[in-house]
C-alpha positions in Angstrom: 45.5 93.5 122.3 48.2 93.0 119.7 52.0 93.3 120.0 54.3 95.4 117.9 57.7 97.2 117.9 58.0 101.0 118.0 59.9 102.0 114.8 59.6 105.8 114.9 58.9 108.3 117.7 57.8 111.8 116.8 57.0 113.0 120.3 53.2 112.5 120.5 52.7 109.8 117.9 54.5 106.5 117.4 54.8 104.3 114.4 54.5 100.7 115.4 55.4 97.7 113.2 53.0 94.8 113.7 53.9 91.1 113.2 52.6 91.3 109.6 54.9 94.3 108.9 52.0 96.7 108.8 52.9 100.1 110.3 50.2 101.5 112.6 50.2 105.1 113.9 49.7 105.0 117.7 49.3 107.3 120.6 49.7 106.7 124.3 46.9 105.9 126.6 47.3 108.2 129.6 50.8 108.3 131.2 53.0 105.3 130.9 56.0 105.0 133.3 58.5 102.3 133.5 61.7 101.7 135.4 61.0 104.8 137.6 62.5 107.1 135.1 61.4 110.7 134.6 61.7 111.0 130.8 60.6 113.5 128.2 59.6 110.5 126.0 58.1 107.6 127.9 58.3 105.3 124.9 61.5 104.6 122.9 62.2 103.3 119.4 62.8 99.6 119.9 60.2 99.2 122.6 57.8 96.2 122.3 54.4 97.4 123.0 50.8 96.2 123.4 48.4 98.0 121.1 44.6 98.2 121.1 43.1 99.4 117.9 40.9 102.5 118.0 37.3 102.3 117.0 37.4 104.9 114.2 37.5 105.2 110.4 41.3 105.6 110.4 43.7 102.7 111.2 45.2 103.9 114.4 46.0 102.3 117.7 46.5 103.1 121.4 49.6 101.9 123.2 48.4 100.3 126.4 51.6 98.8 127.8 55.4 98.3 127.2 57.1 95.0 127.6 59.9 95.0 130.1 63.0 96.3 128.3 66.2 94.2 128.2 68.2 97.5 128.1 67.9 101.1 127.1 70.1 104.1 126.4 69.1 107.5 127.9 70.8 110.9 127.9 70.0 114.0 129.9 67.3 115.9 128.0 68.9 118.8 126.0 65.9 121.0 126.8 64.9 119.8 130.3 67.9 119.2 132.5 65.9 117.5 135.2 64.6 114.8 132.9 66.0 112.1 130.7 65.5 111.4 127.1 65.4 107.9 125.5 67.7 107.3 122.5 66.5 103.7 122.1 65.7 100.5 123.8 66.3 96.7 123.3 69.5 97.2 121.2 72.2 94.6 120.6 75.0 97.2 120.1 75.8 100.7 119.2 77.7 102.1 116.2 79.2 105.3 117.5 80.4 107.4 114.6 83.1 110.0 115.1 85.7 111.6 112.9 89.2 113.0 113.6 88.5 116.1 111.5 85.7 118.0 109.8 84.6 118.6 112.5 87.6 118.1 114.7 87.1 115.4 117.3 86.5 116.4 120.9 88.6 113.8 122.6 86.2 113.5 125.6 83.1 112.8 123.5 83.7 109.1 123.2 84.0 108.7 126.9 81.0 110.8 127.6 79.0 108.6 125.3 80.2 105.4 126.8 78.9 106.5 130.2 75.4 106.0 128.7 76.0 102.4 127.5 78.1 101.0 130.3 75.2 100.4 132.8 73.9 97.7 130.5 77.3 96.6 129.1 76.0 97.4 125.6 78.8 96.7 123.1 80.0 99.8 121.3 81.8 99.8 117.9 83.6 103.1 117.4 83.7 104.1 113.8 86.3 106.8 112.9 84.6 108.1 109.8 86.0 110.3 106.9 89.4 108.4 106.8 89.9 109.5 103.2 90.8 113.1 104.5 93.1 112.0 107.3 96.8 113.1 107.1 99.7 111.4 108.9 98.9 113.3 112.1 95.3 112.3 112.0 96.1 108.6 111.4 98.5 108.7 114.3 95.7 110.0 116.5 93.3 107.3 115.2 95.9 104.6 116.0 96.4 105.9 119.5 92.6 106.2 120.2 91.7 102.9 118.6 94.3 101.1 120.7 92.9 102.7 123.9 89.4 101.5 123.2 90.2 98.1 121.8 92.3 97.5 124.9 89.3 97.9 127.2 87.0 95.7 125.1 85.5 97.9 122.4 85.7 97.6 118.6 87.3 100.4 116.5 87.1 100.8 112.8 88.5 103.3 110.3 85.9 104.1 107.6 85.1 106.2 104.6 82.0 106.3 102.4 84.2 107.7 99.7 86.8 105.0 99.5 84.6 102.3 101.0 87.2 101.8 103.7 85.6 99.6 106.5 82.3 99.2 104.7 82.4 95.4 104.5 83.5 95.1 108.1 80.7 97.3 109.3 78.1 95.4 107.2 79.3 92.1 108.8 79.0 93.6 112.3 75.5 95.0 111.6 74.1 91.8 110.1 71.2 90.3 112.0 71.6 92.7 114.9 69.6 95.7 116.2 72.1 98.6 116.2 71.7 102.1 117.4 73.6 104.6 115.2 74.8 107.6 117.1 77.3 110.4 116.7 77.9 114.1 116.9 76.4 116.4 114.3 78.4 116.6 111.1 80.4 113.4 111.4 78.8 112.0 108.3 76.5 109.6 110.0 73.8 109.6 107.4 76.3 109.5 104.5 78.0 106.5 106.0 74.7 104.7 106.6 73.7 105.3 103.0 76.9 103.8 101.8 76.3 100.7 104.0 72.6 100.4 102.9 72.0 102.5 99.7 68.3 101.7 99.7 67.7 103.9 102.7 68.4 107.3 101.1 68.8 109.1 104.4 68.9 112.9 104.0 72.4 114.4 104.3 73.8 117.9 104.8 77.3 119.5 104.6 79.0 121.0 107.6 78.1 124.6 108.1 80.8 126.8 106.5 80.0 129.5 109.1 80.3 127.6 112.3 82.4 124.6 111.1 79.9 122.4 113.0 77.5 119.8 111.9 73.8 120.4 111.2 71.0 118.1 112.3 69.6 116.0 109.4 67.8 113.4 111.5 64.9 114.9 113.4 63.5 111.8 115.2 64.8 108.4 116.1 63.7 105.8 113.5 64.3 102.1 113.0 65.1 100.8 109.5 65.4 97.3 108.1 68.7 96.3 106.5 68.5 94.3 103.3 71.3 92.0 104.4 69.6 91.3 107.8 69.1 93.2 110.9 67.9 96.7 111.9 69.4 100.1 112.6 68.0 102.9 114.8 69.1 106.2 113.4 69.1 109.1 115.9 69.6 112.8 115.7 73.1 114.1 115.8 74.4 114.9 119.3 75.7 118.4 119.9 76.3 118.1 123.7 76.1 115.5 126.5 75.4 116.6 130.1 75.1 114.4 133.2 73.4 116.4 136.0 71.4 113.3 136.8 74.5 111.4 137.8 76.7 111.3 140.9 80.4 111.0 141.3 80.4 107.3 141.9 78.1 106.7 138.8 81.1 108.0 136.8 83.6 106.0 138.6 81.7 102.8 138.3 81.1 103.2 134.6 84.7 103.6 133.5 85.0 99.8 133.1 88.8 99.4 133.5 88.7 101.7 136.6 86.0 99.6 138.2 87.8 96.4 137.5 90.8 97.6 139.5 89.0 99.6 142.2 88.8 96.7 144.6 92.6 97.1 145.0 92.1 100.8 146.2 92.6 101.4 149.9 89.2 103.0 150.3 86.0 101.4 149.0 84.6 104.8 147.9 87.8 106.0 146.3 87.2 108.5 143.6 90.7 108.0 142.2 91.9 111.6 142.7 93.7 112.5 145.8 93.2 109.4 147.9 96.3 107.5 149.0 97.0 104.0 147.8 94.8 104.3 144.8 95.1 101.4 142.3 93.8 103.6 139.5 96.4 106.3 139.8 99.1 103.7 140.1 97.7 102.1 136.8 97.8 105.4 135.1 101.4 106.1 136.1 102.5 102.6 134.8 100.6 102.9 131.6 98.0 100.2 132.4 95.3 102.8 132.2 95.2 105.5 129.5 96.2 109.0 130.6 93.6 110.3 128.1 90.8 108.3 129.6 91.9 109.3 133.1 91.9 113.0 132.2 88.5 112.7 130.6 87.3 110.9 133.8 88.6 113.8 136.0 86.8 116.3 133.8 83.5 114.5 134.1 83.9 114.2 137.9 84.4 118.0 138.2 81.5 118.7 135.9 79.1 116.5 137.9 80.3 117.9 141.2 79.8 121.5 139.9 76.3 120.8 138.6 75.3 119.1 141.8 76.7 122.0 143.8 74.6 124.5 141.9 71.5 122.3 142.2 71.9 122.2 146.0 72.4 125.9 146.3 70.0 127.2 143.6 67.4 128.1 146.2 69.8 129.7 148.6 
């Protein structure tokens, strides 16, 4: 049995990089389950796996086991709402790429994404891409949003592959780390990565003129080496994020600044909405907690409650 790292997942086959940097095409032996998760893809890019070579003319392997993950990032499967889908595992950080315009930023997207990284306290660097097309109003929104996320412990960078704004800072952050690259479709993720590491030549596409939305250019998650040290895991552009697998308190506990103050609430199970003597509502009123974050939080609570309601009554 030999060890390797999964560097590409195509659904039924996995590319595994062995210690000698040879890439072996592998399949799974039976059903592998870990962490009690019901997932559409039991193995993620970034997994360390044990491989047994097949006795055949082709150089192929069978994945027999997965080493315990230090962390992972999952989302609700876009196709099967009762299952989860791995984005990646064993990452040091996430580069979350957004843009103020082209396509216009959906303010709630950042907070929705952070719900997936908070359980493992995975650092997130929020890159506001396409800064070369920002006008004064866009820059004001960038400044407001970056202040919000820096205040709660995240990193925010303004970047452009055209002007090279932020490129050196991003390279420094990526160096010698394993970084998940994520973002909505059309935000210029592949173009930005190509500017950071030109040797990769990732495929890029323009935003659809018809819909004004991004188009998928990355089909499967894949890990790439960086010439200056480290690895990135490129993932397909995200169109929507849903959370039918979560409960109300999962949302409450994963808004980090809310959770930090929640011990001061009158009720231990406070949802920070209509309860009296709520420390979170007080913090919003005094400006300690962002009104934008709070409104995004309320929207997520309502969505999760609605989904759970229909789940419970679907057979009635």
